[in-house]
N, C-alpha and C positions, 0 to 999 in steps of 0.2 A: 695247904694248895694256893697259889696266889690267885686274887681277883681279877677278871679279865677288866681291859680297859672298858670305860663306859662311852658309847657311842651317841650322838645326839642323833634324835629323829625329827624329821623335818614331813609335816602332815601333808604328804604330797597324796593326790589321789587323780585318777583318770578314769574315763568310763571308755572301754575298748567292748566294741559290738552287744552295748546295753547292757554289760558288766562292770561293776565299778573296781578296779584294782588298784591296791594299796603300794604304794613305791615309796616306804620312809626313808632308804636309805640310796635315792636315786643321785643325793649329791656326792657320793662318793664315785662316779663314774667320772669327774673332773678331775684328772690326776695333775692339773697345773693349778690346784686349788690349794695354798698353803696347808689349809686343814685336811686335807686330804693326805698330804705328804708325812704330816704330825700323825694321822691317822695311822700310817704303815709304820713309822718308827715305833709307835707304840706298840702296836701287835708284834712287831719285830722283838722289841725289847721282853713283852710277855711269853713269847717262845724261849726267851732265852732264860726268863726266871721260872719257867716251868719244865723243861727239859733238862735231863742230868747233864750238867757239864762235862763230867768226868767220862761217863758214857760216849758222849758226843766225841770229846776228844781221843778217847780209845780206839773208838770206832774207826776214824777217820785216820789215825796213826795205822791201825790194821788194813785199812784200803789200801792207802800209800805203799805200805810194804807189798801186798799181793799185786799191784799193779805196776811196781817197780821193774818192769820188763819190756820186751818190744812188743810192739803191736803193728798189725798189717792188715792191708785190705788185698783183695784178689787181684788178678792181672788181668790188662787190657790188653790184646795184642793188635798191633797196626803195622804189618808190613815187616815183621823179622823186628821191630822195635815192640817194648812192653811197659805198659805204665802202669804204676800203683801206687800206694800210699804208704807209708811208715811212720811210727812214732818210736822213737828212743824210749828208753826208760825214764829217763830225766826231762821230756820234752812234754808240754801242754796239749799240742795240736799235731796233727798228722801233717808229714810233709810229701809231697807230690816229686816223685822220681820216675824214670824210666832207665829203659836198660837197651842196647844194642845187640840184643841176644839175650835168651832168657838165662843162661846161667855167667853173663857178663857182669861189671861193675855196676852197682847204683850211680847214677849222675842226676843231682838235685836240680829241681826245676822251680817249685814254689815253696818257700818257708815262711807260713802264717805265723810261726813264732818271733820273726823280726816286724811284724806288721804294726805291732801293739804292744806296750809296755804292760798293760793290763789283762792280756789275753783274751780281750773282747772280738777281736776277727779271727776269722779261720775260714778254711777252705771247705765251701759247701758242696763243689762239683766240679767236674772237668769234662771237656769233648775232644779227644784229639780229631785231627783231620784224617781221613782214610789211608794217608802214606807216613801219618805221625810225625809229621814235620811242623805242622802248626796246631795252637791250641787254645782252645776258648775255655775259660774259667770264671767261677763264681766265688766272691768273697761275701761272705755275711757278716756284720757288725753286730755286735749286742743281741745275735739271734735273730734278727729280722729277715723277714721275707722278700723284702726289698732289696734287691742285687744288684749290682753292676756286672755286665759282662765283657770282663777284661781277654785279650789276646796275647799269645806269646809266641817267639820263633825258638823252635825246640832246639836247634842244633846251635844256635848263640845264648840259650836262656837269658833273651832279653824281652822285655814287656814293650808290647808294640802300642802306636798310637792309637789303634782302630779300639774303639770301647763303645758300649750301649748303656745309657744311663740306667738307673735302678729301675726296676719293675718287678711285680710278683710273676710266677709261673711261666717263665719263659723257657723257650726250647731254642734248639741251634743244628742247623744241618750246612756241613762243610761242601763246597762244589770240589770236585776230583782234584782240580788243577791248584785248590788253596786260593782262588783270584778273590774270593767272597765268599758268604754264607748266609743263607735262609735265617729268620730267627721269628719268634711269636713272643708276644707279652700280653699280659691282663692290664688293660686300660682301667684304672681304678678311678671310680665315681668321685669327683670332688678333689682329686689329687693330680690324675694326668689328664693334660689337654689332648692327647692322640684320640683320634677316633678309629685307627685300624690296630688289628692285630695281629699282623703278620707284614715284615718287610724283608728286603733286600740288601745289603749291606756290602758296597764293594771295597777289598782293601786298599788301604791306602787314602780315603776318603774320610770326610766327617760325617758321623753318625746324623747328622741334620740333613744331610743331602739322601740319605736312606729313601729306597722306592717301596711307598705302600703298596701292597698287593690285594691283601683280602681284609675284611671283618669289619668294615663300617656298618655301623647299625648292629653288631653281635650284641645282644642284652648282656648286661652286666653280670650275672649271674653264669654266664659262660666263659670258656676260655678256651684257645686255641694252642695245637702244638703244630711242628713241621718233624717233615722226615722227605728223604729223597730216595728215587728210585737206585736200584745197583749201578745203573748206568747214567745216572744224572738227568736223563730224559724228562722223569716227572718230578716234581714238586707235590707232595702228599701232604694235606691239611686237614687236621682233626678239629673238630669244634664240640668241644665236650660239655656237657651238660648236667652241672652237677656231680655224682658217681653213678648213674642209673643208665645213663645213655650217651650216645655221642654220633655226629653225623661226618662222613668222607667227601672231602673235594680234592678235586686232582686238577693241575696246570701243566700242560704240554711246555716245557721247558725249550725243547727243540725248536717248535715252530711257532713259539712265542704265541700261543693260543689264551684265550680267558680262561680263567678258573671256572670250572664246571663242578656239578654235582657228580660223585661217584655210587655213593649210598647214603639216602638221607631218608628221615622219616619213618625209619623202622623200629624204633622205640627199643634201641637194645643198642650193646657196645661191639664197637670192630675196630680190631689192629690189623692193620695191613701190611705185608711185606711185598714190595714191587719188583719183580725179575724180569727185565725185558718187557714184555707186553701182558705180562701175567701176573695176576693180584694173587697171592696166597693170603686169606682173609680168616684172620681168627676170631670167631664170635661166639656170645651168647644168645645169638640169635635163634630161637626156636630149640637151644639147647643150653641151658642155665650153667652148665659144668663148662661150656664152650667145646668146640667144634673147628675143625679148618676146611674150608671151601675154598676152592680156586675158579678165576675166572678170567676171560679177557677184557683189556680194558676198555675196549670198542665194545661189549655185551655185558656191562654189570647188572642186568636185571636180573633176578632171582632166579627165573626158570632157565639161566644161562649157568647156573652156580653147580658146579661138582663137588662133590662130599670126599674129601682126601681122607681126613680122619674126623672119624665119628666119635662124637659126645662117649665118654667113657663114664664109670661109677666115681674115677677120682676128678678133682677139681684142675683143668688146665690152668697154671702161672702165668709160664714164661717159655720163651722159645729160641731157638738159635739154629739157623741155616748153616751147616758146615760142612763143605766138600761134597755135597749133593746130599746129604743126611740132615733130618730133623732131631735137634736133641730139646726134649719137653721136660719141662720140670711140672710137676704134678702135686697137688696137696691129696695123700689118700688117709682119709681118716686123720686129717689135720697135721699130717707130718710128710716131710718131701719125700717126694720119689723121683727119679729122673730116667725117662725110656728114651731110647732109639730108634727110630724110625726111619724109612728110606722116601724117596721123593712122592710116591704112590701111596704113602700111610703105612707100609706093610712094616709090622713090630718086628725088630733086629735083637735087641737086649736091654735089659735094664741095668742101669749100674748101680751097682750094691754100695751102700752107704753104712756107716759104722752103727747106727742107733737111730731110734724115733728122736727126730731131730729137724733142722733147719737148712737149707740150702739157699745162698743168698750170693748177691754179685755175680751171677753166670755172665760170660763173657765170650765173644769167639769173633770171627772173619768169615764171613761167606766161603772165600777163597783158600781158608786154612785148611789145618788138620786137626785142631786143636780146641779144647774147652777148657774154661778155668771157672771155679766156683768156689764158694767158702760152705763150709759145712760146721754147724756147731749144734750141741743140745746141752741140756742140765748138766750132764757127767762126761760130756766131749768139749773141750775148748775147741776156742775157733781153730779149723784147719784149712789149707788151700790146695786144692786138689787139680791134678791137671787129667783129662782126659782124652787119649788120642783117640779120633774117629777110625782112623784106618787100620790100626794095629789092635783095636779094642782092649787098650791097656789103661788103666787107672793108676796114677802116682801120687802120692803126698808130695808136696813142695815146701811147707812149711806148716807150723803149729804153734799156736800160743804156749808160753811156758808157765803153767799153772802150779803155783806154790802151795797147793792144798791137796792133801791125799782124798781123791775122790773114788778111792776102791769101795768105800762102804755106803756110797749112793747109790739110789737106783730110781729109776722113773717109769711108770706104767701108765697106761691108759684104760679110765673106768668109764662107764655107761650110766645116766640117770634120766629120769624123766623129769620133764616141766611141768608147771602148773596144769597145763592144757594134753598134757600126755606125751608130747613131741621127744623123742630122745635125744638126748644130746652127751655129747661127750668130754671128758676134763682130764689133763695128764695132771698127775700128782707125782711131786718127787719128795724124798726123803730118805734117813738112812737104812740100812738094811735090815737092823733088829729095832725097826720100832714097833712099839706094843700101841694096838687100837683098843685103848684104855679109856677114851674120851677126856685126856688131859692135854694133848700136845699143842704148843701152839702153832696157828694156820695162819700162812697169808694167802688169800683168795684173790687172784687177778684176772680181770676183765677187759673189753673193750665192746664190741659188739656194736659196731657202725661202721657205715663208708665202705663194706667191701673188705675190711682190712683182717688179714687172719691172723689167730693168735697161736702161735705155736713154739715149743720148746726151744730156748738159746741158754748158752754159756753164759752168766755173769760171776765174778769174784763174789759179789757182795750177796747172791742168793746162795750160793756154796757155802759160805761162811755160814750165812742163817741155817742151812740144811746140817752144817756138822755141829752147830750148836743145839740142836736136837730140834729143828721147826721142820714143818711141813708146807711146801710151795705148791699151789693149786692154779691150774689155768684153766678158766673154763670157754669152751668154744660156743657163745651163746649166738643164738640170731642176730642179723646185722652185720655180721662179720662174713669173711669169703670163703671160710672154711669147706662149704659144702655147697657153692655156687651162688649163682645170682637168685635163686629162690630161696636159699638162706638166706641172703641179703635183703631181699626185698619183704623178708616175714618180720623185718625189724627196723621197718623205716616207717614213716608216716603216721597213718592212725593205728600203724600196729607194731611202735615203739615199746609200749608195754612188753610185747612178747620178752624183749631185751632184758627187763628188769624182774621179768618172772622167772626168766632162764636163769638168772645169777643167786636170785633168793633161793629158788631150787638148789642149785649148786652149793649153798652156803646150809641146808637145811639137809641134804645129802650126807654134806661130811659131818655134820653134827650124829646123823642118825647111825651113820656107820661106825661110830665111837673114833674118828680121828680126833675130835676136840668136843668143846662144849662152847656155849653162847659168851662164854668168858675168857674164853682162850682162842677167837678168830677175828682175824683182821682182814679187812676188803681194801682193794687196792685198784685205782685205776688214773689215767690221766687224758686230760683233752675231751674227748669223746667217752672216754674212758671215766673221766671226771665227772662226766653228766651220770653215766650210770650209778656210781657210788653216790651224787647226792640225790638220785631218785630212789635209791634202796636204803638210805639212811631215814630217809622222809618216811619211805612207806612201810618199813620194817625195823624201825630203830633198835627193838629189844633183842634182835637176832645176832648183833656182833658187838665185840667190846672194844672194836677201834675202827676208825676208817682214815686213809691216805688218800685227799681229793687233789691233783694235780691239775695245774693249768688249766680249770673246769669250765665246760659250758653250763651255767645253772639258771640264768633268766631267758626263759623262754618267750618270753614277751618282746626281747630288743635285741637279740644275738644279731641279728641282720642289721643291724642299726652300724655296727663298729667292724673296722677293720673289713677281714675278710668273709664275712659272714653272709654275706648276700649270697654266697654261691654253696651255702649249707642248705638253702631251701627244699632242695628238690629232696633231701634225707629226711629233713624234719620237720618241714611245713612253712607256711608263711602265715603268721599270726596276724597280718593286716588283713588275710581271708578269714570269713567266720568258720568257715567248716574245719580249717587248719587251727584256728584260736580255741574251739571245742575241745579237740583232744591233747593240744599243748597245755592248754591251762588246768587240765587235770592231774600231770605230772610233774610241769616245771617246779623243779627243785625249789627255788626262792620263793615261789608263791603257795608251796606247801609246808612251809615251815610253821608248826603251830605252838602257841604258848602253852607250857605248863607240861609238855613232854619230855621225858626222860631219856636223852638222846645220848648215843654213845661218846668216847672220845674221837674228836676229828682233827686233821691236820690239812689243813688247806695250804696249798703251796701255790704261788704264782710269781710272775715276773715282772717289773716294771716296764720292759721293753720288749714284751710280748706282743706283737701285731699280727698275730693269728687269731688268739682268745684273748678278747680283752680283758686286763686283769681285775676289772671292775666287776665281773662275774663272782670272782672270790672274794673281794673285798665286802658286796653287799651282803653275799649268802652268809660270813663267818659274823657280820654284825648282827645279822637276823637271828642267826641261832644262838649267839652268845645272850641275846635279848630275850631269848625265849625259851631257853633251855633250863629245865627243872632239875637235872642230877648234878652231881658236883664233877662229872666228867669234865675235862677242858677240852674247849673249842679254841683252837689255836690257826692263826693264818701268819704264814713265813711267807715275806717278797721278798724274792732275789733281786740283784741288780745287775745290769747288763747281761741276762741270761736268756730273753727271748722265750721261744718255747720249748726250749730244751736242744734246739739245733744249733750245732756248731759251737756247744759249750766248751771251755778248757776241762782239762783230764783235773786239773786243782779244783776249780768250780763244782765241777762233776763229782768228785770225792767228797767233797763237802756237804753238798746238798744230799748226797748218801747217807753220811754219814748222821744227818740231822733227821731222815726220814729212817733210818734204820734204829736209830735212838728211841725215835717216838714207839715204834714197834715193840721192841724190846722194853721199853718201860711199862707199855700198856700190857704186853702179855705175861711179864714176869719171866723174862729170858737172860739167861746170865752169857755172857759175852765171855768166851774160853779163848783165852791168849794162843 
């Protein structure tokens, strides 16, 4: 076993709220320091010296072979035009196309594969106008969250001169006549000079002439989004505070009135659909799993709300209004269910889905008669469906060509209890003939934050792992959105320890039920899921053989000082406040690494261009764990170049990264890769 690189320590200490905090690796936060760059290079070399090069090469070759087929995204309809993304088998990035009719030929609009030689540029998102003749689109470079808004004429396929300079979290709403659009942006402290977060851009003019409309003085931890009423009379502005709540403002454009509050200070989330003078409001206010109420814009007070769709046992996720019917996407026990209801909320039918799985990319037009969505599960490759709301007909439009035989795989849902006896759900996938003898290699995946739900989806890499004899488990832990806002809030701020307890209990259940043992289980998580993994390996290091900790948040004393971290304080708390500091320091992974502890094998993965979670989290944690680890298990850190937070990554880079990650898992859990 190769010895890890030795990393210098600088005896830096500071007193926070009366407590002395050591931070000997703070110097690793400065990525412009040549010594930091050398640290990154040394750690990458250590990874290459430790992992089985032949295994990485073989897995990468197999993943390339499996992905050598066409991929697609779902359709977005616009007045007889259909926009969608497609990636040919030999392409790195998805290309944007449209059709002048659902079954007509593909017309290419934007090909990111031609924008950079190294594959660092990708199409992040797009927004067609209501008539489909104009298009706004976002290109990300090296995975950055800061992106330019570009515009395009669809009929000529020419890029227009109208653009908006880079910013984060921007949204856009086209006027019906395509003469301009409203957009939002998040002015970043220390980067952007703008004071406003909502503007109007008139087509054909320079962005410096854009009209500021709203947002001066909005706190840096908040960000705005925009939409328009169906008739373009009203501009609707949402001010999001973290992931827990928002306020809604409205501007009468027809009469050019000032922006006024519609719903504010309710400490809940609101999602409006405005048709004429009626607001259909989806909200978790007094309904953690969401309900829908309606009211007249002139009378937005709660006393005037009429409940149309009551809160259900399932969690409402998305909705589309189509031809006078609501098509509603629910999570029922953490898997997707689609219901159709009329305008008065009366249940009409449930659209039958193939398996316990995940619906994504639902899209429709209010005046249309069709809804498109994608579906996949562990055992069902990504499939695009079209549902005709008039004839109640569901048809398959396209399915990903899987080159693996999935017939011997199965997925099931189990239930277990957490430390405080809270009932938890977990998906488990494996071969049908598995033996529960306690010796199966298991990967346990989790997230537990920001109301994000973990649901079963198809990937070639997981399918191969299952066919090679592995078991893949997805824990639906608190902090996520699987069971509504109460479930989310049960895993935030001072209750964050619940999230870690839930995940630990999932690992214990898998061992107790003889799926695996402590030497055959690996835990896996990225971003906030990286925080989950970091906390679990410091709190229960002997429970797992290995851990993959991707693009993680690990230093809970300083997360809010980098990039977009300031907007996470509603989720995690603010260490500058004594009350929040007291619970953050108890679990902050970086501050809870102890010398002399026998830690499992750990693979930290980050990227030098990650503008969402600063890569210094992983650098500092890896250095500290390498210093303190008393076991012979390797502590590895791999830094990807021009990869960002994983967003917009090329297929080539994605498959290479997957080969490294799975090679680590196969090597640590003793799995043979079958050809």
